[in-house]
N, C-alpha and C positions, 0 to 999 in steps of 0.2 A: 503494500500499498504506499502509496506517494504521501511525503510530507511536504507540504508547501509553506513555507515561513517567509515573512518580509521581515528583514531586519536592517540594521544600519550600525557599522561598526564605527567608531570613531576615535581617533588618538588624539588628546588635545595637548596643547602645549600650554602647561600650567603657568607659565610666566605671563600668559596672556588670557587670561581665565573669560574676561566678558566677552572679547572677539570670539574665542572659541565657542563659548557656549550659545553665543547669538547664531552663530554659523550653524550650530547643531539643530537649534529650533528651527531655524528656517528651513533647513535640509528635512525635518519632521513635517512641517506644516507643507513643504512643497508636496511630499508623498501624500499627504492626507488634507487636500484643499477643502473637501465636503466637512473637516471636523476641527477647521481652523479656528473657530470661534471656541469649541469645547478645549482645545488644548491650549489656546492663550487663557481661556477662564481658569484652567485647572493651574496653570503656571502663575496666575496673578493670586491665588489662593495659597501656593505652597510659597512664594515670594513673600506675600503679606504675614505668612505665619512665620516664616524665616526672621522678618525684619522686628515683628513684634517680640519675639524672643530675645531678640539681640536688644532692642529698646529696654526690656524688661530687665534682662540682666545689667545694663548699664544704669539704670535707674536704682538697681539693688546695690551695686557697686558704689553708687555716689551717698547713700543714705548713711547718716552716721551710725556708729554702734551703739551709742547710748539711746535711752528711752526719751526722744524729745517731743513727746506728745501733747505735752503742757498739762498732762494730768498730775494733780497734788495726791500723795499717798496720804 
């Protein structure tokens, strides 16, 4: 029985991550133009989640270690 698989193999130059990832995304979209919106929406969610995690970590790192909530014990 034949097994037909559509794959994309990519080797990325990690010294140029934005350009390389952009090229991969473009290649995927070009191979699936009817799913362009779905692909981009999925990427938008994934990127948004990653940025939210980074922001939360940055905010956590900037908080002082003491309890400065203003509460009086």
